[in-house]
FIMIRO-349871 format. One record per residue: residue number from 1; residue in three letters; x, y, z of N, C-alpha, C, CB in turn. Coordinates in pm, 1 decimal. Atoms other than C-alpha are relative to their C-alpha. Glycine has a CB too. Layout:
<fikes>
{NUM,"ALA",{X,Y,Z},{X,Y,Z},{X,Y,Z},{X,Y,Z}}
...
</fikes>
This chain:
<fikes>
{1,"TYR",{-16.2,-68.6,124.3},{-3590.3,-1377.2,4562.3},{-65.2,-70.6,-118.3},{142.8,18.7,-26.1}}
{2,"PRO",{61.9,69.1,114.0},{-3809.8,-1597.9,4346.7},{-71.7,96.0,-95.0},{-98.5,-104.6,50.0}}
{3,"ASP",{70.6,-94.2,87.0},{-4000.3,-1292.6,4214.8},{94.0,59.1,-105.0},{-63.2,112.5,83.2}}
{4,"LEU",{-97.1,-56.3,93.9},{-3686.2,-1152.4,4052.4},{30.0,-97.8,-113.1},{129.6,37.2,72.9}}
{5,"PHE",{-36.8,98.6,100.1},{-3601.6,-1475.1,3873.6},{-113.2,-31.1,-96.6},{44.8,-125.8,66.9}}
{6,"SER",{112.3,27.3,90.2},{-3950.8,-1522.2,3730.7},{-7.2,108.0,-108.7},{-134.0,-6.6,79.4}}
{7,"GLY",{-0.1,-108.7,98.9},{-3926.6,-1181.5,3558.1},{111.1,-17.4,-101.7},{14.3,135.1,69.1}}
{8,"VAL",{-113.4,22.7,89.6},{-3587.9,-1269.1,3410.4},{-31.7,-113.9,-94.8},{128.6,-30.5,79.9}}
{9,"LYS",{33.3,115.5,82.6},{-3720.9,-1601.7,3282.1},{-95.3,41.7,-111.9},{-62.7,-112.2,85.9}}
{10,"GLU",{93.7,-48.0,101.8},{-4008.2,-1428.5,3100.0},{71.6,85.6,-103.4},{-114.0,79.8,64.8}}
{11,"LEU",{-75.3,-86.8,89.7},{-3770.2,-1174.3,2952.0},{86.1,-82.2,-95.3},{87.3,96.9,80.3}}
{12,"SER",{-88.0,81.7,84.4},{-3528.0,-1439.6,2822.1},{-80.3,-78.6,-102.3},{83.4,-95.9,85.8}}
{13,"GLU",{84.5,70.7,95.4},{-3816.0,-1632.3,2659.1},{-44.5,95.4,-111.0},{-122.7,-61.8,71.2}}
{14,"GLY",{40.7,-99.4,99.4},{-3927.2,-1313.3,2482.0},{113.7,35.2,-94.5},{-50.1,125.8,68.8}}
{15,"ILE",{-116.4,-32.2,82.3},{-3576.0,-1242.5,2355.0},{28.0,-112.8,-98.8},{123.6,25.8,88.3}}
{16,"ALA",{-25.9,114.6,86.8},{-3544.4,-1592.7,2208.7},{-90.4,1.7,-121.9},{-18.6,-130.2,76.7}}
{17,"ASP",{94.2,-2.7,110.9},{-3846.4,-1526.4,1983.6},{27.3,112.8,-100.0},{-139.7,13.0,53.4}}
{18,"ILE",{-28.2,-115.2,86.5},{-3700.8,-1207.8,1828.3},{90.5,-44.1,-115.0},{66.5,116.0,81.1}}
{19,"GLU",{-82.5,27.8,116.9},{-3563.4,-1237.9,1472.2},{85.9,122.3,-28.0},{-87.5,-37.0,-124.0}}
{20,"VAL",{-90.8,-108.4,33.6},{-3263.3,-1030.7,1375.1},{4.2,12.4,-151.1},{142.3,-24.4,58.8}}
{21,"LYS",{-0.6,-23.9,144.2},{-3290.0,-877.2,1030.2},{118.9,87.5,-34.7},{-132.5,66.1,-47.0}}
{22,"SER",{-115.2,-77.8,46.5},{-2992.9,-743.1,836.6},{-50.2,127.8,-64.4},{87.1,-81.8,-100.1}}
{23,"SER",{38.8,-127.6,59.0},{-3012.4,-380.2,736.6},{53.7,14.6,-141.0},{48.8,115.0,86.1}}
{24,"GLY",{-56.3,-5.7,134.3},{-2821.3,-457.2,416.4},{125.4,83.9,-7.6},{-101.3,53.4,-95.6}}
{25,"ALA",{-121.0,-82.2,-0.4},{-2527.8,-242.0,520.0},{122.0,-87.1,-24.8},{14.4,76.2,133.5}}
{26,"GLN",{-124.4,69.8,29.8},{-2192.0,-347.7,386.3},{98.8,22.6,113.4},{59.5,47.4,-134.9}}
{27,"PRO",{-99.3,-18.9,-105.6},{-1905.4,-401.6,630.4},{93.2,118.0,-28.2},{81.7,-126.7,17.3}}
{28,"SER",{-90.2,-110.6,32.0},{-1703.4,-137.9,442.4},{-61.6,135.1,34.3},{37.3,-3.8,-147.5}}
{29,"SER",{62.9,-127.1,-31.6},{-1961.1,127.5,533.0},{21.5,38.9,146.1},{-148.2,-6.4,-30.8}}
{30,"VAL",{-28.0,-29.6,-140.4},{-1854.0,107.0,895.4},{115.5,99.2,5.4},{33.7,-130.4,80.5}}
{31,"LYS",{-104.0,-101.8,-7.5},{-1650.5,411.3,987.5},{122.7,-56.9,68.7},{-50.5,124.8,74.4}}
{32,"SER",{-124.2,47.9,-59.7},{-1287.9,343.3,1062.8},{38.3,89.8,117.3},{113.8,-4.2,-105.2}}
{33,"LYS",{-43.9,-75.3,-116.4},{-1123.2,455.1,1381.0},{94.1,110.7,-44.6},{68.7,-92.3,103.1}}
{34,"PRO",{-92.0,-106.3,36.6},{-937.6,785.0,1369.8},{144.1,-46.8,16.1},{-25.7,124.9,84.8}}
{35,"GLY",{-140.2,38.8,-6.0},{-570.1,743.3,1299.8},{30.0,-123.1,-81.9},{40.6,-23.6,141.6}}
{36,"LYS",{-20.2,118.6,82.4},{-621.2,426.2,1095.4},{-5.9,41.1,-146.1},{-106.0,-109.7,31.5}}
{37,"LYS",{1.9,-29.1,142.2},{-536.1,444.9,726.3},{-93.8,-95.8,-70.3},{141.0,-8.6,-59.6}}
{38,"LYS",{86.9,84.9,79.3},{-785.9,314.9,477.3},{86.9,-80.8,-95.8},{-106.3,84.2,-77.1}}
{39,"THR",{-73.3,82.0,95.2},{-662.4,27.4,270.2},{-64.6,18.5,-135.0},{2.0,-150.1,41.8}}
{40,"GLY",{50.3,-23.0,133.6},{-699.8,115.2,-93.5},{66.2,-93.2,-98.5},{21.4,143.9,-41.0}}
{41,"ASP",{-64.7,78.9,102.8},{-569.7,-15.4,-417.5},{151.0,4.3,21.3},{-37.7,51.5,-141.0}}
{42,"PRO",{-145.1,-1.4,-15.5},{-204.5,-119.6,-410.4},{63.8,96.0,-100.5},{57.5,-141.9,-17.5}}
{43,"GLN",{-67.6,-98.9,83.5},{32.8,139.4,-551.1},{149.9,-21.3,5.0},{-35.1,142.6,44.5}}
{44,"VAL",{-145.2,-5.9,3.7},{392.9,157.2,-660.1},{35.7,147.8,-1.7},{60.0,-77.2,-125.2}}
{45,"THR",{-42.2,-139.3,-3.8},{550.7,487.3,-561.8},{148.5,8.7,-29.7},{-32.1,63.8,136.5}}
{46,"ILE",{-138.7,-23.0,38.1},{872.9,618.8,-709.8},{34.7,140.8,44.9},{22.7,-19.1,-155.1}}
{47,"ALA",{-36.7,-130.1,-55.4},{1043.9,900.7,-523.1},{149.9,22.1,-13.9},{-42.7,10.6,148.1}}
{48,"LEU",{-141.1,-36.2,5.3},{1375.1,1083.3,-529.1},{45.8,38.6,139.5},{24.7,115.9,-100.5}}
{49,"SER",{-56.8,-29.3,-130.6},{1586.7,1091.8,-216.6},{139.2,56.7,-21.1},{3.7,-126.8,90.5}}
{50,"THR",{-132.6,-58.8,14.3},{1890.1,1316.3,-181.9},{90.6,-49.7,110.9},{-7.5,153.6,1.5}}
{51,"LYS",{-100.9,45.5,-95.3},{2201.2,1189.5,-12.9},{96.3,115.0,24.1},{75.4,-127.3,-52.0}}
{52,"LYS",{-99.2,-103.2,-29.6},{2515.1,1377.7,84.2},{26.5,87.7,-122.5},{130.7,-64.1,48.4}}
{53,"GLY",{-30.8,-93.5,107.7},{2559.3,1688.7,-127.6},{-94.2,-12.3,-117.6},{140.2,-20.5,-46.7}}
{54,"LYS",{79.1,7.0,122.3},{2443.3,1643.4,-484.6},{-44.1,-141.9,-34.1},{78.7,56.9,-114.7}}
{55,"LYS",{33.8,139.8,28.0},{2399.4,1266.2,-466.4},{-150.3,-21.4,16.6},{79.2,-95.6,93.3}}
{56,"SER",{142.1,29.9,-10.1},{2050.1,1137.5,-528.6},{-24.0,-147.8,-28.5},{-81.3,87.9,-97.1}}
{57,"ALA",{36.4,139.7,20.6},{1877.1,801.0,-530.5},{-149.6,-7.7,-26.8},{39.2,-87.5,123.0}}
{58,"THR",{139.8,25.1,29.8},{1550.3,679.4,-675.8},{-47.4,-114.1,89.4},{-20.9,-33.6,-151.5}}
{59,"ILE",{53.6,99.6,-93.4},{1339.3,486.8,-423.5},{-131.8,-54.3,-56.4},{-21.6,62.1,143.2}}
{60,"VAL",{121.2,65.6,50.2},{1077.9,235.5,-547.5},{-63.3,-76.4,116.3},{32.1,-96.4,-121.2}}
{61,"THR",{71.1,62.6,-111.8},{819.4,130.4,-287.1},{-131.5,-59.8,-50.1},{-26.5,103.2,113.7}}
{62,"GLY",{128.7,61.2,30.2},{525.1,-108.0,-318.3},{-0.2,-94.2,-118.7},{-98.7,105.2,-23.6}}
{63,"ALA",{-4.0,89.6,116.7},{643.0,-313.8,-617.3},{-28.0,-144.5,40.0},{136.6,9.2,-69.8}}
{64,"HIS",{23.5,137.5,-45.2},{622.7,-632.0,-408.1},{-148.7,-34.0,4.5},{61.6,-21.1,137.8}}
{65,"LEU",{144.5,23.6,-2.2},{242.3,-589.2,-397.5},{-51.9,-54.7,-132.7},{-73.1,128.6,34.2}}
{66,"PHE",{37.8,48.7,132.4},{232.5,-679.3,-768.1},{83.4,-121.7,-39.9},{16.0,111.2,-104.0}}
{67,"SER",{-80.5,121.0,20.7},{448.9,-993.2,-730.9},{125.5,26.8,-82.6},{-83.5,-106.8,-68.1}}
{68,"VAL",{-125.7,-32.1,66.2},{756.9,-815.8,-864.4},{112.8,-46.5,90.7},{11.3,153.4,-31.5}}
{69,"ASN",{-116.7,42.2,-75.7},{1078.6,-980.6,-752.0},{94.3,120.3,8.1},{70.4,-125.1,-66.5}}
{70,"LEU",{-77.1,-123.5,-16.3},{1267.7,-683.1,-608.5},{146.8,-19.6,-35.4},{-12.0,50.8,142.9}}
{71,"ALA",{-139.8,27.2,34.7},{1608.5,-847.5,-652.2},{18.1,1.5,-151.9},{45.2,-136.4,58.2}}
{72,"ASP",{-7.4,-2.1,146.3},{1536.9,-898.0,-1023.8},{-10.6,142.3,-53.4},{-110.7,-87.1,-60.6}}
{73,"LEU",{13.4,-139.6,41.4},{1428.7,-534.3,-1056.9},{131.4,74.8,22.6},{-115.0,68.9,77.1}}
{74,"ALA",{-128.0,-65.5,-28.9},{1750.6,-415.9,-890.8},{107.5,-45.9,-98.4},{44.5,-29.4,144.9}}
{75,"LYS",{-98.8,54.5,92.8},{1960.3,-644.9,-1112.3},{-19.7,57.2,-140.9},{-8.9,-153.7,-3.3}}
{76,"LEU",{30.0,-56.5,130.8},{1785.2,-519.5,-1426.6},{45.7,145.6,-8.4},{-149.9,-10.4,-29.2}}
{77,"CYS",{-40.4,-141.5,-2.0},{1847.2,-155.8,-1325.0},{151.5,14.4,-2.8},{-56.5,70.1,124.0}}
{78,"LYS",{-146.9,-3.3,1.0},{2215.9,-227.5,-1259.2},{53.4,-17.9,-141.2},{57.4,-109.1,92.2}}
{79,"LYS",{-47.6,27.0,135.4},{2261.7,-370.0,-1607.9},{-40.9,108.6,-98.1},{-51.9,-133.5,-47.5}}
{80,"ARG",{51.9,-92.7,99.2},{2043.7,-127.6,-1800.7},{54.8,141.5,16.8},{-150.0,2.7,6.8}}
{81,"TYR",{-39.2,-138.8,-23.5},{2151.0,199.3,-1636.2},{141.9,15.2,51.6},{-94.2,63.1,96.8}}
{82,"SER",{-139.4,-3.3,-47.7},{2506.9,108.7,-1523.8},{12.8,81.2,128.6},{92.3,59.0,-108.2}}
{83,"CYS",{-2.8,-70.5,-127.2},{2442.0,225.4,-1170.3},{-19.0,-100.2,111.9},{-108.6,110.2,5.5}}
{84,"GLY",{21.2,86.3,-114.7},{2422.5,83.3,-822.1},{-148.2,-10.3,33.1},{77.8,51.6,120.5}}
{85,"ALA",{139.3,20.6,-40.7},{2092.8,-66.6,-709.1},{-1.6,-112.1,102.4},{-92.5,-33.9,-123.0}}
{86,"ASN",{10.9,105.7,-100.7},{1997.1,-268.9,-404.4},{-139.3,-0.9,62.2},{106.8,18.1,109.4}}
{87,"VAL",{126.3,15.9,-70.7},{1700.1,-396.6,-206.1},{27.8,23.0,147.9},{-63.7,-141.8,-25.4}}
{88,"SER",{-18.7,-27.7,-142.4},{1668.3,-258.6,145.9},{-136.1,26.7,63.5},{96.2,121.0,21.7}}
{89,"LYS",{123.1,-30.4,-73.2},{1408.0,-187.9,412.9},{1.1,147.4,39.1},{-14.5,-91.0,126.4}}
{90,"ASP",{8.4,-138.8,-42.2},{1283.1,160.9,485.7},{-34.1,6.7,148.6},{-104.7,76.3,-83.6}}
{91,"ALA",{26.7,-18.6,-143.5},{1189.5,304.7,826.2},{-122.0,-79.0,46.6},{-20.2,148.1,30.8}}
{92,"ALA",{120.2,74.8,-35.4},{851.1,126.2,819.3},{17.9,-150.4,-22.5},{-118.8,50.9,-80.9}}
{93,"GLN",{-33.6,141.3,22.1},{1024.9,-209.8,753.2},{-67.4,-57.1,-124.9},{-39.9,-82.5,121.7}}
{94,"VAL",{54.7,42.5,128.3},{891.2,-226.6,395.9},{116.5,-11.3,-97.8},{-109.8,100.2,-52.4}}
{95,"ASP",{-106.5,18.1,97.6},{1116.8,-364.2,122.3},{-10.3,104.8,-109.9},{-5.0,-140.9,-60.0}}
{96,"THR",{-7.2,-99.6,106.4},{1226.4,-95.3,-123.8},{120.7,-29.1,-87.3},{7.5,143.5,58.0}}
{97,"VAL",{-114.8,8.6,89.5},{1461.2,-76.6,-419.8},{58.6,139.1,-9.9},{-39.5,-56.3,-141.5}}
{98,"GLU",{-70.3,-127.6,11.2},{1720.5,202.4,-414.3},{90.2,-4.9,-122.2},{82.3,30.9,128.8}}
{99,"ILE",{-79.5,-7.4,122.3},{1875.7,303.4,-747.3},{73.0,133.2,0.2},{-89.2,-15.6,-128.0}}
{100,"GLN",{-77.2,-123.7,-0.2},{2155.3,556.6,-774.3},{-39.0,86.9,-117.8},{150.0,-29.6,-3.5}}
{101,"GLY",{33.9,-96.3,104.1},{2064.8,868.8,-967.8},{-149.7,22.5,-10.0},{53.8,-46.3,-133.3}}
{102,"ASP",{140.7,-32.4,22.3},{1738.2,1024.2,-1080.9},{-49.9,-79.0,-120.1},{-20.0,153.2,-21.9}}
{103,"ARG",{49.5,89.5,104.8},{1571.6,746.0,-1280.3},{-149.8,-22.8,13.9},{73.9,-134.1,4.5}}
{104,"ARG",{141.5,19.4,-31.1},{1207.9,802.6,-1189.0},{-82.5,-38.8,-122.6},{-56.8,126.0,61.4}}
{105,"ARG",{78.8,29.4,121.3},{1057.9,807.1,-1542.5},{40.6,-133.4,-61.6},{17.1,112.4,-103.9}}
{106,"GLU",{-47.5,125.1,59.5},{1276.4,521.5,-1665.1},{-49.6,-121.3,78.4},{153.0,-1.0,-6.4}}
{107,"ILE",{45.2,111.0,-84.4},{1183.1,298.7,-1370.5},{-149.9,-22.3,-19.1},{32.2,27.6,149.4}}
{108,"ALA",{143.9,14.0,24.3},{813.2,369.8,-1429.3},{-24.4,-76.0,-130.4},{-68.5,139.3,-5.0}}
{109,"ASP",{13.1,71.4,127.6},{853.0,252.5,-1790.6},{35.9,-147.2,14.9},{88.9,64.4,-106.6}}
{110,"VAL",{-42.4,139.1,-20.7},{1037.3,-62.9,-1681.4},{-106.7,-77.4,76.9},{134.8,-5.3,75.8}}
{111,"LEU",{103.4,68.2,-79.3},{772.6,-148.5,-1420.4},{-123.1,-31.7,-84.8},{-40.5,86.5,120.8}}
{112,"ALA",{119.8,21.1,81.4},{490.3,-108.3,-1671.8},{24.6,-100.4,-112.2},{-47.6,132.3,-58.6}}
{113,"SER",{-21.6,83.6,117.5},{650.7,-282.2,-1968.6},{53.3,-139.3,33.0},{94.7,68.6,-93.0}}
{114,"GLU",{-66.1,128.0,-22.3},{867.7,-558.8,-1823.7},{-45.0,-72.1,126.8},{147.0,20.8,5.5}}
{115,"MET",{40.5,62.8,-125.4},{735.5,-621.5,-1471.9},{-151.9,-16.1,11.2},{51.5,81.3,117.1}}
{116,"ASN",{145.4,16.9,8.6},{364.9,-614.7,-1572.8},{-77.4,64.2,114.7},{-32.7,-145.4,-4.7}}
{117,"VAL",{73.8,-77.3,-99.7},{257.8,-356.5,-1316.4},{-99.1,87.7,-77.0},{97.3,87.1,91.3}}
{118,"PRO",{97.6,-83.1,72.3},{-67.2,-182.9,-1427.1},{38.4,148.4,4.7},{-140.8,-19.6,59.4}}
{119,"LYS",{-40.4,-140.6,9.0},{1.4,173.0,-1545.3},{-73.6,92.0,97.4},{-21.9,49.2,-139.8}}
{120,"PRO",{68.0,-90.6,-94.9},{-271.1,336.4,-1328.1},{47.6,-15.0,144.4},{-148.9,-23.9,-5.0}}
{121,"SER",{-45.7,23.8,-137.3},{-101.0,193.6,-1016.9},{138.5,56.4,27.7},{-0.2,-147.3,28.8}}
{122,"ILE",{-136.0,-52.6,-16.7},{235.0,365.7,-1071.4},{-7.9,151.0,21.2},{89.7,-34.2,-124.0}}
{123,"PHE",{-0.4,-141.8,-33.2},{285.7,704.8,-906.5},{142.9,49.1,19.8},{-84.0,26.5,126.1}}
{124,"ILE",{-132.0,-61.9,-15.3},{583.9,940.4,-909.2},{-15.1,123.7,87.6},{62.5,36.9,-139.2}}
{125,"TYR",{-6.8,-122.3,-79.4},{665.5,1200.4,-645.2},{92.8,96.6,-73.2},{50.6,-28.6,147.1}}
{126,"GLU",{-81.7,-98.3,70.8},{782.5,1506.3,-839.3},{84.7,80.7,97.6},{-88.6,93.6,-83.0}}
{127,"ASP",{-77.9,-53.8,-110.4},{888.8,1671.1,-517.5},{-44.9,-76.6,123.3},{-19.5,156.7,16.7}}
{128,"LYS",{27.8,79.6,-119.2},{850.6,1560.1,-159.1},{-148.5,-19.2,28.4},{64.4,63.7,118.2}}
{129,"LYS",{141.7,9.2,-32.5},{474.1,1620.3,-149.4},{-91.6,-16.6,-121.6},{-40.7,121.7,75.5}}
{130,"THR",{83.7,5.5,118.5},{344.6,1626.8,-509.1},{6.4,-137.8,-63.4},{42.2,106.9,-100.6}}
{131,"LYS",{8.5,136.2,51.6},{231.6,1280.7,-614.8},{-85.7,2.2,-126.0},{-59.1,-98.1,107.0}}
{132,"VAL",{72.8,1.0,127.5},{129.3,1235.6,-981.2},{7.4,-139.3,-60.9},{57.8,106.0,-98.6}}
{133,"ARG",{-2.1,127.1,71.6},{44.9,939.5,-1201.2},{115.8,0.1,-99.8},{-135.4,-25.3,-72.5}}
{134,"ALA",{-111.6,9.5,93.6},{338.4,817.8,-1407.3},{-48.5,0.8,-144.6},{81.2,-126.4,27.1}}
{135,"PHE",{56.6,6.6,133.8},{114.3,756.5,-1707.6},{-139.2,61.9,3.1},{-5.0,-146.8,-51.8}}
{136,"PRO",{130.9,-67.6,-8.8},{-165.1,1018.4,-1721.8},{-97.5,-43.3,-106.5},{18.1,148.1,-8.8}}
</fikes>
């Protein structure tokens, strides 16, 4: 089999001389796999969740992405609004703050003014599917 190996040797020498040039494409231009979510800018979402009967709770998700101490946020809401508030994990194992009552607009103001979260990053769910900016 010496004839086979001589052809491979010539081929490998030719490959070693080839230069690889970059096409200038950015890594972000590579298409993501289906089913994978794109990572975008961090967002704080404020939604209303209904409990038994007429009870409702405001759910704040994503505040930890802006270095907000969730325990401090819950404590501030307890004092300011005289309601129950706690830090818990949701179904996706993400830390959230639950505040009793419908306090969506008030929490958006607190996050922007006292917790230094940028206003364009705060979103409110008006109903289960309609997501709007808190500060248009």
